[in-house]
C-alpha positions as CSV (number, residue, x, y, z in Angstrom):
1,M,0.1,0.1,-0.2
2,M,2.7,2.5,0.4
3,R,4.1,1.9,-2.8
4,K,0.8,2.4,-4.0
5,L,0.8,6.2,-2.4
6,R,3.5,7.0,-4.6
7,D,3.2,10.0,-7.8
8,R,4.3,7.6,-10.9
9,G,5.2,10.5,-12.2
10,D,1.3,12.0,-13.0
11,G,1.2,15.0,-10.5
12,N,-1.1,12.5,-8.2
13,G,0.1,10.8,-4.9
14,Y,2.9,11.3,-2.6
15,T,6.5,12.0,-3.3
16,A,7.8,9.9,-1.2
17,T,6.6,7.4,1.4
18,C,8.7,6.5,4.6
19,L,7.3,2.7,6.6
20,L,8.3,3.0,10.3
21,M,8.9,0.5,12.3
22,Y,9.4,-0.3,16.3
23,D,9.3,-2.3,19.3
24,A,8.0,-1.1,22.3
25,G,9.5,-2.6,25.5
26,P,8.0,-3.3,28.8
27,S,9.9,-0.6,30.3
28,G,8.7,1.7,27.3
29,A,11.9,1.6,25.7
30,V,11.3,2.4,21.7
31,S,13.6,0.3,19.3
32,I,13.6,0.6,15.4
33,L,13.1,-2.2,13.6
34,A,15.4,-1.2,10.4
35,D,16.1,-4.4,9.2
36,E,12.4,-5.5,8.5
37,I,11.9,-2.6,6.5
38,P,12.3,-3.0,2.5
39,A,14.6,-0.6,0.8
40,D,12.7,1.3,-0.7
41,L,10.3,2.3,1.9
42,G,13.1,3.3,4.9
43,A,14.1,6.4,5.4
44,P,17.3,6.9,3.8
45,Q,15.4,7.1,0.4
46,F,12.5,8.9,1.9
47,M,15.3,11.5,2.8
48,D,16.7,11.5,-0.2
49,R,13.9,12.0,-2.4
50,M,12.6,14.8,0.1
51,I,15.2,16.8,-0.1
52,T,16.0,16.4,-3.8
53,A,12.1,17.6,-4.7
54,I,12.4,20.7,-2.4
55,L,15.8,21.4,-4.6
56,D,14.0,20.9,-7.6
57,A,11.4,23.2,-6.6
58,A,13.8,25.8,-5.4
59,P,16.0,28.1,-7.5
60,A,18.9,27.9,-7.9
61,S,20.9,30.1,-5.6
62,F,18.8,28.3,-2.9
63,H,19.9,25.8,-0.1
64,R,23.3,25.9,-1.4
65,T,25.1,24.5,1.4
66,V,23.0,21.2,0.7
67,R,23.6,21.5,-2.9
68,E,27.0,21.2,-2.8
69,R,27.4,18.5,0.0
70,R,25.2,16.3,-2.5
71,R,27.7,16.8,-4.9
72,G,30.1,15.5,-2.7
73,R,32.4,19.1,-2.4
74,L,31.9,20.0,0.9
75,L,32.1,17.4,4.0
76,L,29.4,17.1,6.9
77,E,31.7,18.3,9.5
78,E,32.4,21.8,7.6
C-alpha cells in the first residue's frame, strides 16, 4: 500500500513514502526495526527523495550548502 501512494509521474500521489517499524518494550523503551523495512520504504530513500524534490523546486541560489554537499564538495563536518 505504501508504494501505491507514491506519485507515478502524473502528479497524483505523494513525493515519497516511508515505513517505520518499532518495538516498544515493557519499560517503554522503543527500538526501531530497521532490518524489517524494505529498502525502498526506508527512511534513507524517503529523505533523499524529499531533499531532491525541495532542491528541484527551489531556485538554484537557495540551499547552496546542501547542493554542494550532495555534489561531494563539502564534508558534513564543515
